[in-house]
C-alpha positions in Angstrom: 86.9 74.4 167.4 86.6 70.9 169.2 82.8 71.6 169.4 82.6 71.7 165.6 84.9 68.5 165.0 81.7 65.9 164.6 79.4 68.3 162.4 83.0 68.6 160.1 83.3 65.0 160.1 79.7 64.3 159.0 80.1 67.0 156.3 83.3 65.5 155.2 81.4 61.8 154.9 79.0 63.4 152.5 81.3 65.3 150.6 84.2 62.9 149.8 82.2 60.4 147.9 81.9 62.8 145.2 85.6 62.3 144.3 85.7 58.6 145.9 84.0 56.3 143.4 83.9 52.7 144.6 81.3 50.9 142.6 79.8 50.3 139.0 78.8 52.4 136.1 77.4 51.7 133.0 75.9 53.7 130.1 73.9 52.9 126.9 74.5 54.8 123.7 72.1 54.6 120.5 73.0 56.3 117.5 75.7 58.4 119.3 73.2 59.7 121.9 73.7 58.5 125.6 70.0 57.1 126.4 71.0 55.3 129.7 73.6 56.3 132.4 73.8 54.6 135.8 76.0 54.8 138.5 76.3 52.8 141.9 78.9 54.2 144.3 78.9 51.6 147.2 81.6 54.1 148.8 79.1 57.1 148.8 76.5 54.6 150.3 78.4 53.4 153.1 80.0 56.9 154.0 76.5 58.6 153.7 74.9 56.0 156.0 77.8 56.4 158.4 77.4 60.3 158.2 73.7 60.0 158.9 73.9 57.7 162.0 76.7 60.0 163.3 74.4 63.1 162.8 71.2 61.4 164.7 73.8 60.4 167.3 75.0 63.9 167.8 71.7 65.3 167.8 70.4 62.9 170.5 73.5 63.4 172.6 72.8 67.0 172.8 73.5 69.8 170.6 70.1 72.0 171.5 72.1 74.5 173.5 74.3 75.3 170.6 72.5 77.0 167.7 75.4 77.0 165.1 76.6 73.5 165.9 72.8 72.2 165.6 72.5 73.8 162.3 75.8 72.4 161.0 74.8 69.0 162.1 71.5 69.0 160.5 73.0 70.5 157.1 75.8 67.7 157.2 73.3 65.2 158.0 71.2 66.7 154.7 74.5 66.4 152.4 74.6 62.7 153.7 71.0 62.2 152.7 71.9 63.6 149.2 75.0 61.6 148.9 72.9 58.3 149.6 70.5 59.3 147.1 73.0 59.9 144.5 75.2 57.2 145.2 72.1 54.8 144.6 71.3 56.7 141.5 67.7 58.3 142.7 68.9 61.8 142.2 71.4 63.1 139.7 73.9 65.8 140.8 76.5 67.5 138.9 80.0 66.0 140.1 82.6 68.5 140.2 85.7 67.5 138.0 83.8 65.2 135.8 82.6 67.7 133.1 
């Protein structure tokens, strides 16, 4: 289980900011319709960047012999990249628990 510690930490860094919002949000409503909605989650940006850095470091240090660990690191790194894009407002993802 120790070999999966780093991939699980990276995955957590990419997922936790969906529930941990530290940043700004604004929306503009015209005639009862939301015409603009913007969020910037600094926690998601920082944790996502840390996760991507950890993923690159784990790949560089050598996960090539263990295919499952390598796959988890790559998947967790992709989740962190999505979190970064979501946190700065480039991609809009459905956020669990926010309806």
